[in-house]
C-alpha positions as semicolon CSV with decimal commas, in nm:
position;residue;x (nm);y (nm);z (nm)
1;M;14,625;9,862;11,664
2;K;14,493;10,198;11,785
3;Q;14,728;10,386;11,550
4;A;14,629;10,162;11,257
5;L;14,257;10,223;11,315
6;K;14,324;10,595;11,350
7;I;14,486;10,604;11,004
8;L;14,204;10,393;10,856
9;L;13,926;10,610;10,997
10;F;14,106;10,929;10,900
11;Y;14,149;10,806;10,542
12;F;13,783;10,704;10,523
13;F;13,677;11,040;10,668
14;L;13,891;11,231;10,418
15;L;13,782;11,025;10,117
16;Q;13,411;10,996;10,190
17;I;13,327;11,318;10,379
18;I;13,586;11,596;10,380
19;A;13,695;11,577;10,014
20;P;13,338;11,556;9,871
21;L;13,230;11,850;10,092
22;V;13,526;12,058;9,976
23;I;13,458;11,977;9,609
24;G;13,087;12,052;9,656
25;F;13,167;12,387;9,815
26;L;13,415;12,477;9,539
27;S;13,162;12,383;9,271
28;F;12,910;12,613;9,441
29;I;13,162;12,900;9,449
30;Y;13,241;12,839;9,082
31;A;12,871;12,849;8,992
32;L;12,832;13,167;9,197
33;I;13,117;13,335;9,010
34;I;12,959;13,236;8,678
35;K;12,629;13,379;8,802
36;I;12,793;13,711;8,891
37;T;12,984;13,738;8,563
38;T;12,724;13,606;8,320
39;G;12,392;13,628;8,503
40;V;12,332;13,254;8,463
41;Y;12,341;13,021;8,764
42;D;12,445;12,667;8,676
43;N;12,565;12,439;8,956
44;N;12,525;12,116;8,760
45;L;12,882;11,999;8,715
46;P;12,914;11,652;8,558
47;E;12,881;11,380;8,821
48;A;13,209;11,222;8,705
49;T;13,395;11,550;8,758
50;I;13,269;11,588;9,115
51;L;13,324;11,220;9,198
52;L;13,678;11,206;9,060
53;S;13,778;11,542;9,204
54;G;13,673;11,416;9,548
55;Q;13,870;11,094;9,503
56;Y;14,187;11,272;9,393
57;L;14,161;11,530;9,670
58;G;14,103;11,265;9,936
59;M;14,401;11,062;9,819
60;A;14,620;11,372;9,805
61;L;14,525;11,466;10,162
62;I;14,598;11,120;10,307
63;T;14,931;11,111;10,123
64;L;15,021;11,448;10,273
65;Y;14,913;11,325;10,617
66;L;15,131;11,013;10,597
67;W;15,425;11,219;10,475
68;R;15,383;11,459;10,765
69;K;15,366;11,165;11,007
70;G;15,697;11,029;10,882
71;Y;15,579;10,721;10,693
72;F;15,765;10,816;10,376
73;N;16,123;10,790;10,494
74;S;16,333;10,521;10,327
75;S;16,359;10,301;10,636
76;Q;15,981;10,259;10,647
77;M;15,878;10,252;10,282
78;T;16,137;10,089;10,056
79;E;16,430;9,981;10,267
80;G;16,386;9,612;10,190
81;H;16,614;9,493;9,912
82;V;16,397;9,318;9,654
83;K;16,565;9,106;9,388
84;A;16,446;9,140;9,029
85;S;16,332;8,778;9,039
86;N;16,092;8,861;9,321
87;Y;15,921;9,122;9,104
88;L;15,869;8,861;8,834
89;L;15,745;8,607;9,085
90;S;15,509;8,865;9,235
91;V;15,363;8,943;8,893
92;L;15,316;8,574;8,809
93;M;15,161;8,509;9,148
94;M;14,925;8,803;9,102
95;L;14,820;8,690;8,754
96;A;14,745;8,343;8,889
97;G;14,563;8,495;9,185
98;I;14,355;8,720;8,958
99;W;14,237;8,422;8,757
100;M;14,143;8,228;9,070
101;L;13,951;8,532;9,196
102;N;13,770;8,554;8,862
103;V;13,664;8,193;8,899
104;F;13,552;8,266;9,255
105;T;13,347;8,571;9,155
106;N;13,204;8,378;8,859
107;Y;13,012;8,166;9,108
108;T;12,932;8,442;9,356
109;Q;12,728;8,663;9,122
110;W;12,456;8,664;9,386
111;I;12,662;8,901;9,601
112;P;12,533;9,254;9,527
113;D;12,762;9,502;9,351
114;L;12,656;9,840;9,487
115;L;12,921;10,038;9,299
116;E;12,865;9,911;8,946
117;D;12,700;10,235;8,833
118;K;12,970;10,442;9,001
119;Y;13,245;10,264;8,809
120;D;13,055;10,307;8,484
121;I;13,076;10,682;8,546
122;I;13,443;10,675;8,647
123;F;13,554;10,465;8,349
124;G;13,401;10,718;8,113
125;S;13,713;10,937;8,121
126;W;14,089;10,883;8,107
127;T;14,127;11,059;8,445
128;G;13,890;10,804;8,595
129;I;14,081;10,513;8,443
130;L;14,410;10,661;8,567
131;C;14,261;10,699;8,914
132;V;14,142;10,339;8,944
133;A;14,427;10,170;8,756
134;V;14,730;10,359;8,890
135;V;14,677;10,636;9,145
136;A;14,439;10,454;9,382
137;P;14,654;10,136;9,400
138;I;14,965;10,338;9,489
139;V;14,786;10,544;9,754
140;E;14,617;10,236;9,900
141;E;14,953;10,062;9,927
142;L;15,096;10,363;10,109
143;V;14,803;10,356;10,350
144;F;14,730;9,986;10,397
145;R;15,076;9,833;10,365
146;G;15,322;10,118;10,423
147;A;15,137;10,242;10,732
148;I;14,865;10,008;10,864
149;T;15,027;9,671;10,791
150;R;15,362;9,799;10,916
151;I;15,208;9,900;11,247
152;L;15,026;9,566;11,282
153;L;15,340;9,362;11,202
154;K;15,523;9,545;11,479
155;T;15,238;9,479;11,722
156;Y;15,128;9,122;11,652
157;S;15,269;8,794;11,527
158;P;15,324;8,792;11,147
159;W;15,012;8,602;11,042
160;K;14,788;8,776;11,292
161;G;14,908;9,112;11,161
162;I;14,864;9,000;10,800
163;L;14,508;8,872;10,855
164;I;14,398;9,180;11,050
165;S;14,546;9,400;10,778
166;A;14,366;9,202;10,506
167;A;14,036;9,218;10,697
168;I;14,068;9,595;10,732
169;F;14,151;9,625;10,361
170;G;13,850;9,413;10,264
171;L;13,601;9,593;10,487
172;F;13,728;9,933;10,374
173;H;13,591;9,861;10,026
174;I;13,237;9,848;10,177
175;N;13,086;9,713;9,852
176;P;12,971;9,353;9,928
177;A;13,096;9,224;9,590
178;Q;13,447;9,352;9,666
179;I;13,494;9,266;10,033
180;I;13,598;8,900;9,999
181;P;13,821;8,949;9,689
182;A;13,983;9,252;9,855
183;F;14,039;9,049;10,174
184;L;14,208;8,768;9,978
185;M;14,423;9,013;9,781
186;G;14,501;9,193;10,105
187;I;14,652;8,871;10,241
188;V;14,881;8,846;9,939
189;F;14,982;9,212;9,946
190;A;15,045;9,209;10,323
191;W;15,243;8,884;10,304
192;V;15,466;9,016;10,025
193;Y;15,520;9,334;10,227
194;Y;15,599;9,124;10,535
195;K;15,856;8,922;10,341
196;T;16,024;9,212;10,158
197;D;15,976;9,520;10,381
198;N;15,910;9,705;10,055
199;I;15,584;9,843;9,913
200;I;15,706;9,858;9,552
201;P;15,621;9,492;9,469
202;C;15,281;9,547;9,632
203;C;15,222;9,856;9,418
204;V;15,315;9,661;9,104
205;M;15,073;9,379;9,191
206;H;14,794;9,618;9,288
207;I;14,831;9,823;8,968
208;L;14,834;9,502;8,765
209;N;14,514;9,379;8,929
210;N;14,326;9,706;8,887
211;S;14,450;9,764;8,531
212;I;14,331;9,422;8,420
213;A;13,993;9,483;8,585
214;V;13,960;9,819;8,407
215;Y;14,061;9,668;8,072
216;I;13,810;9,385;8,098
217;T;13,532;9,619;8,210
218;K;13,600;9,863;7,926
219;N;13,644;9,610;7,647
220;Y;13,435;9,308;7,747
221;S;13,142;9,459;7,934
222;E;12,901;9,232;7,747
223;I;13,053;8,921;7,912
224;E;12,893;8,877;8,253
225;T;13,038;8,538;8,354
226;L;13,316;8,302;8,250
227;D;13,048;8,051;8,152
228;D;12,969;8,276;7,856
229;F;13,280;8,162;7,672
230;L;13,439;7,874;7,867
231;S;13,312;7,532;7,969
232;V;13,294;7,436;8,336
233;G;13,573;7,183;8,289
234;V;13,808;7,439;8,137
235;I;13,728;7,691;8,411
236;F;13,814;7,453;8,693
237;A;14,117;7,306;8,515
238;S;14,259;7,652;8,456
239;A;14,187;7,745;8,819
240;L;14,382;7,437;8,929
241;V;14,679;7,533;8,710
242;A;14,661;7,890;8,841
243;G;14,656;7,757;9,197
244;I;14,971;7,551;9,134
245;I;15,150;7,851;8,980
246;F;15,040;8,068;9,271
247;A;15,168;7,817;9,527
248;L;15,503;7,774;9,349
249;C;15,556;8,151;9,328
250;W;15,461;8,191;9,694
251;K;15,711;7,923;9,795
252;A;15,984;8,073;9,575
253;I;15,939;8,421;9,724
254;D;15,940;8,271;10,073
255;R;16,265;8,090;9,996
256;K;16,436;8,390;9,834
257;T;16,365;8,640;10,113
258;K;16,524;8,657;10,456
259;A;16,318;8,662;10,773
260;I;16,257;9,013;10,907
261;D;16,212;9,080;11,278
262;W;15,918;9,318;11,260
263;Q;15,881;9,328;11,637
264;K;16,216;9,505;11,662
265;T;16,138;9,871;11,596
266;T;16,433;10,105;11,563
267;L;16,456;10,400;11,801
268;N;16,476;10,643;11,509
269;E;16,147;10,516;11,363
270;E;15,963;10,538;11,694
271;T;16,101;10,885;11,760
272;N;16,010;11,005;11,411
273;I;15,646;10,894;11,442
274;L;15,605;11,031;11,794
275;Q;15,751;11,368;11,700
276;N;15,502;11,402;11,415
């Protein structure tokens, strides 16, 4: 648990403090160079440029940290053998889960969304879309499943480790409107990782979720709730169907994967982490 919290706090510190400070300092140096060469001082870089640069730098630094700590070797990241059918089941389960979450958030509009303006800025460029839809999901899976969840599964019983991991993932998002959905998705991601010992299916699901969210935000920003184009009956009927599909996919993945003894840590893995 201590090692998991250390990684979490370090990632938060890098993403929210160190990276923004570095980008701010570099932007100042850049403005100073322009002042020296042209005589004009302009330190007003676009907010999106500063914001995205900080995000990319923070994610690059935590990826480097995890690599240096030995979390990228094959026995820890992708050793689990995942059948092609499990990828399909994971995608179907995620699609069903996304719809159920949409129904949930449709009736929790009262929860404040503190980052709505921030995402409007980020989605204004292709680098921002790439960050949210692809890069961030991959890095978050490396951090929260490949490192934190792995540590928790080796420390606690499976479901205790999964729930703690999901709670950490939800709280990390800070934004009240995202905490509960992120917690629920964190349960799914952590469970799939627990069953497969492989972060690739988790990355696929996470990218799918974020990509759909970006697409809807970019193309249907005028629609605030599902009630704007669906009746209450259709909404709940579709949620029920999605729930059945989700449960069937969950059961199928559970049946197709072998039980993994996460409490049994190999000597090589322990030695590798301690040495780093």
